[in-house]
FIKOLZA-1660 file (N, C-alpha, C; in steps of 0.1 Angstrom, whole numbers, plus 5000, padded with zeros to 4 digits):
% residues 100
   i   px   py   pz ch aa at
   1 6783 5208 2319  A  M  N
   1 6796 5212 2323  A  M CA
   1 6805 5200 2324  A  M  C
   2 6816 5202 2317  A  D  N
   2 6826 5190 2317  A  D CA
   2 6835 5191 2329  A  D  C
   3 6843 5181 2331  A  I  N
   3 6851 5180 2342  A  I CA
   3 6862 5190 2344  A  I  C
   4 6867 5196 2332  A  V  N
   4 6877 5206 2333  A  V CA
   4 6872 5219 2339  A  V  C
   5 6860 5223 2335  A  N  N
   5 6854 5235 2341  A  N CA
   5 6851 5233 2355  A  N  C
   6 6847 5221 2359  A  F  N
   6 6844 5218 2373  A  F CA
   6 6857 5219 2382  A  F  C
   7 6867 5213 2377  A  L  N
   7 6880 5214 2384  A  L CA
   7 6886 5228 2385  A  L  C
   8 6884 5236 2374  A  Q  N
   8 6888 5249 2374  A  Q CA
   8 6880 5258 2384  A  Q  C
   9 6867 5255 2386  A  A  N
   9 6859 5263 2396  A  A CA
   9 6864 5259 2410  A  A  C
  10 6866 5246 2412  A  I  N
  10 6871 5241 2425  A  I CA
  10 6884 5247 2429  A  I  C
  11 6894 5248 2419  A  F  N
  11 6907 5253 2421  A  F CA
  11 6906 5268 2424  A  F  C
  12 6897 5276 2417  A  A  N
  12 6896 5290 2419  A  A CA
  12 6890 5293 2433  A  A  C
  13 6880 5284 2437  A  L  N
  13 6875 5286 2451  A  L CA
  13 6885 5283 2461  A  L  C
  14 6894 5273 2459  A  A  N
  14 6904 5270 2469  A  A CA
  14 6915 5281 2470  A  A  C
  15 6918 5287 2459  A  V  N
  15 6928 5298 2458  A  V CA
  15 6921 5310 2466  A  V  C
  16 6909 5313 2463  A  T  N
  16 6902 5325 2469  A  T CA
  16 6901 5323 2484  A  T  C
  17 6897 5311 2489  A  L  N
  17 6897 5309 2503  A  L CA
  17 6911 5309 2510  A  L  C
  18 6921 5304 2503  A  G  N
  18 6934 5305 2508  A  G CA
  18 6939 5319 2509  A  G  C
  19 6936 5328 2500  A  L  N
  19 6940 5342 2501  A  L CA
  19 6933 5349 2512  A  L  C
  20 6920 5346 2514  A  I  N
  20 6913 5352 2525  A  I CA
  20 6919 5347 2538  A  I  C
  21 6922 5335 2539  A  G  N
  21 6929 5329 2552  A  G CA
  21 6942 5336 2554  A  G  C
  22 6950 5338 2544  A  L  N
  22 6963 5344 2546  A  L CA
  22 6962 5359 2550  A  L  C
  23 6952 5365 2544  A  T  N
  23 6949 5379 2548  A  T CA
  23 6945 5380 2563  A  T  C
  24 6937 5371 2567  A  A  N
  24 6932 5371 2581  A  A CA
  24 6944 5368 2591  A  A  C
  25 6953 5359 2587  A  V  N
  25 6965 5356 2596  A  V CA
  25 6974 5368 2596  A  V  C
  26 6976 5374 2584  A  G  N
  26 6985 5386 2584  A  G CA
  26 6979 5398 2592  A  G  C
  27 6966 5400 2591  A  L  N
  27 6961 5411 2599  A  L CA
  27 6961 5408 2614  A  L  C
  28 6959 5396 2618  A  R  N
  28 6960 5393 2632  A  R CA
  28 6975 5395 2637  A  R  C
  29 6984 5392 2629  A  R  N
  29 6998 5393 2633  A  R CA
  29 7004 5407 2632  A  R  C
  30 7001 5413 2621  A  F  N
  30 7007 5426 2618  A  F CA
  30 6998 5438 2619  A  F  C
  31 6985 5435 2621  A  G  N
  31 6975 5446 2621  A  G CA
  31 6977 5457 2630  A  G  C
  32 6980 5455 2643  A  P  N
  32 6982 5466 2652  A  P CA
  32 6993 5475 2648  A  P  C
  33 7004 5470 2643  A  D  N
  33 7016 5478 2639  A  D CA
  33 7012 5486 2627  A  D  C
  34 7005 5481 2617  A  V  N
  34 7001 5488 2605  A  V CA
  34 6992 5499 2609  A  V  C
  35 6982 5497 2618  A  I  N
  35 6973 5507 2622  A  I CA
  35 6980 5518 2630  A  I  C
  36 6990 5515 2638  A  A  N
  36 6998 5525 2645  A  A CA
  36 7005 5534 2635  A  A  C
  37 7010 5528 2624  A  R  N
  37 7018 5536 2614  A  R CA
  37 7008 5546 2607  A  R  C
  38 6996 5542 2605  A  F  N
  38 6986 5550 2598  A  F CA
  38 6982 5561 2607  A  F  C
  39 6982 5559 2620  A  Q  N
  39 6978 5570 2629  A  Q CA
  39 6989 5580 2632  A  Q  C
  40 7000 5579 2626  A  G  N
  40 7010 5589 2628  A  G CA
  40 7022 5585 2637  A  G  C
  41 7022 5572 2641  A  G  N
  41 7033 5568 2649  A  G CA
  41 7031 5572 2664  A  G  C
  42 7042 5573 2671  A  E  N
  42 7042 5577 2685  A  E CA
  42 7043 5592 2686  A  E  C
  43 7034 5598 2694  A  S  N
  43 7034 5612 2696  A  S CA
  43 7043 5616 2708  A  S  C
  44 7050 5627 2707  A  K  N
  44 7059 5631 2717  A  K CA
  44 7052 5637 2729  A  K  C
  45 7040 5642 2728  A  D  N
  45 7033 5648 2739  A  D CA
  45 7025 5639 2747  A  D  C
  46 7025 5626 2744  A  R  N
  46 7017 5616 2752  A  R CA
  46 7025 5612 2765  A  R  C
  47 7018 5612 2776  A  R  N
  47 7024 5608 2789  A  R CA
  47 7022 5594 2792  A  R  C
  48 7011 5588 2788  A  L  N
  48 7008 5574 2792  A  L CA
  48 7010 5565 2780  A  L  C
  49 7017 5554 2783  A  K  N
  49 7020 5544 2772  A  K CA
  49 7018 5530 2778  A  K  C
  50 7012 5521 2770  A  L  N
  50 7010 5507 2773  A  L CA
  50 7023 5500 2769  A  L  C
  51 7030 5495 2779  A  V  N
  51 7043 5488 2776  A  V CA
  51 7041 5473 2772  A  V  C
  52 7033 5466 2780  A  E  N
  52 7031 5452 2778  A  E CA
  52 7019 5447 2785  A  E  C
  53 7013 5436 2780  A  T  N
  53 7002 5430 2787  A  T CA
  53 7005 5415 2787  A  T  C
  54 7000 5408 2797  A  L  N
  54 7001 5394 2799  A  L CA
  54 6988 5388 2804  A  L  C
  55 6982 5379 2796  A  V  N
  55 6970 5372 2800  A  V CA
  55 6973 5361 2810  A  V  C
  56 6968 5362 2822  A  I  N
  56 6971 5351 2832  A  I CA
  56 6961 5340 2830  A  I  C
  57 6948 5343 2830  A  D  N
  57 6937 5334 2828  A  D CA
  57 6926 5342 2821  A  D  C
  58 6915 5335 2818  A  P  N
  58 6904 5342 2811  A  P CA
  58 6898 5354 2818  A  P  C
  59 6900 5355 2831  A  T  N
  59 6894 5367 2838  A  T CA
  59 6905 5376 2844  A  T  C
  60 6917 5373 2843  A  R  N
  60 6928 5382 2849  A  R CA
  60 6939 5385 2839  A  R  C
  61 6944 5397 2840  A  R  N
  61 6955 5401 2831  A  R CA
  61 6964 5411 2838  A  R  C
  62 6977 5410 2835  A  L  N
  62 6987 5419 2840  A  L CA
  62 6990 5430 2829  A  L  C
  63 6990 5442 2833  A  V  N
  63 6992 5453 2824  A  V CA
  63 7004 5462 2830  A  V  C
  64 7014 5464 2821  A  L  N
  64 7025 5473 2825  A  L CA
  64 7023 5486 2817  A  L  C
  65 7021 5497 2825  A  V  N
  65 7020 5510 2818  A  V CA
  65 7031 5519 2823  A  V  C
  66 7034 5528 2814  A  R  N
  66 7045 5538 2817  A  R CA
  66 7038 5552 2817  A  R  C
  67 7039 5559 2829  A  L  N
  67 7035 5573 2830  A  L CA
  67 7046 5581 2833  A  L  C
  68 7049 5591 2824  A  D  N
  68 7061 5599 2825  A  D CA
  68 7074 5590 2826  A  D  C
  69 7081 5589 2837  A  D  N
  69 7093 5581 2838  A  D CA
  69 7091 5569 2848  A  D  C
  70 7078 5566 2851  A  Q  N
  70 7076 5556 2861  A  Q CA
  70 7067 5545 2854  A  Q  C
  71 7070 5532 2857  A  E  N
  71 7062 5521 2852  A  E CA
  71 7054 5516 2864  A  E  C
  72 7041 5512 2860  A  R  N
  72 7032 5507 2870  A  R CA
  72 7027 5493 2865  A  R  C
  73 7027 5484 2874  A  L  N
  73 7022 5470 2871  A  L CA
  73 7008 5469 2877  A  L  C
  74 6998 5467 2868  A  I  N
  74 6984 5466 2873  A  I CA
  74 6978 5452 2870  A  I  C
  75 6972 5447 2880  A  L  N
  75 6965 5434 2878  A  L CA
  75 6950 5437 2876  A  L  C
  76 6945 5433 2864  A  L  N
  76 6931 5435 2861  A  L CA
  76 6924 5422 2862  A  L  C
  77 6912 5423 2867  A  G  N
  77 6904 5410 2867  A  G CA
  77 6889 5413 2870  A  G  C
  78 6881 5405 2863  A  E  N
  78 6866 5406 2864  A  E CA
  78 6861 5420 2863  A  E  C
  79 6867 5428 2853  A  G  N
  79 6862 5441 2850  A  G CA
  79 6866 5452 2860  A  G  C
  80 6875 5449 2869  A  R  N
  80 6880 5459 2879  A  R CA
  80 6895 5458 2881  A  R  C
  81 6901 5468 2886  A  M  N
  81 6915 5468 2890  A  M CA
  81 6917 5462 2903  A  M  C
  82 6925 5451 2904  A  L  N
  82 6926 5444 2917  A  L CA
  82 6938 5450 2925  A  L  C
  83 6949 5453 2919  A  E  N
  83 6961 5457 2926  A  E CA
  83 6970 5465 2918  A  E  C
  84 6977 5474 2924  A  T  N
  84 6987 5482 2916  A  T CA
  84 7000 5481 2924  A  T  C
  85 7011 5478 2917  A  L  N
  85 7024 5477 2923  A  L CA
  85 7033 5487 2915  A  L  C
  86 7042 5493 2923  A  K  N
  86 7051 5502 2916  A  K CA
  86 7063 5494 2911  A  K  C
  87 7066 5495 2898  A  A  N
  87 7077 5488 2892  A  A CA
  87 7089 5497 2892  A  A  C
  88 7100 5491 2888  A  R  N
  88 7113 5499 2888  A  R CA
  88 7111 5510 2877  A  R  C
  89 7118 5521 2879  A  P  N
  89 7117 5532 2869  A  P CA
  89 7123 5527 2856  A  P  C
  90 7118 5532 2845  A  A  N
  90 7123 5529 2832  A  A CA
  90 7136 5536 2830  A  A  C
  91 7145 5530 2823  A  P  N
  91 7158 5536 2820  A  P CA
  91 7156 5548 2811  A  P  C
  92 7163 5559 2815  A  R  N
  92 7161 5571 2807  A  R CA
  92 7170 5571 2794  A  R  C
  93 7165 5576 2784  A  K  N
  93 7173 5577 2772  A  K CA
  93 7180 5590 2771  A  K  C
  94 7193 5590 2772  A  T  N
  94 7201 5602 2771  A  T CA
  94 7205 5605 2757  A  T  C
  95 7203 5618 2753  A  P  N
  95 7207 5622 2740  A  P CA
  95 7221 5621 2737  A  P  C
  96 7225 5617 2725  A  A  N
  96 7239 5616 2722  A  A CA
  96 7245 5630 2721  A  A  C
  97 7257 5632 2727  A  V  N
  97 7264 5645 2726  A  V CA
  97 7275 5644 2716  A  V  C
  98 7274 5653 2707  A  E  N
  98 7284 5654 2696  A  E CA
  98 7296 5662 2700  A  E  C
  99 7308 5658 2698  A  T  N
  99 7320 5665 2701  A  T CA
  99 7327 5669 2688  A  T  C
 100 7330 5681 2688  A  T  N
 100 7337 5686 2675  A  T CA
 100 7350 5692 2679  A  T  C
% end
């Protein structure tokens, strides 16, 4: 095997590993959004929605959930719910009224 074939094989391996790495980064960043689109987007009849999560440390996390028109802030830790606080109500979306 001459040096040209060896360099071509090394270059092909580098390109393949680079594409695998880019795919992994893309799926970590955009994966949940793509999966949500394939599942049909947001359903109108769902009452419970996860608004946001925040990792405090490896054992604790804050979770903001919306149930109907109320938001609840939940502190999770060590596999159990530690505390629930009532958050301010979410702003209601009013439908646009057309005038003719």
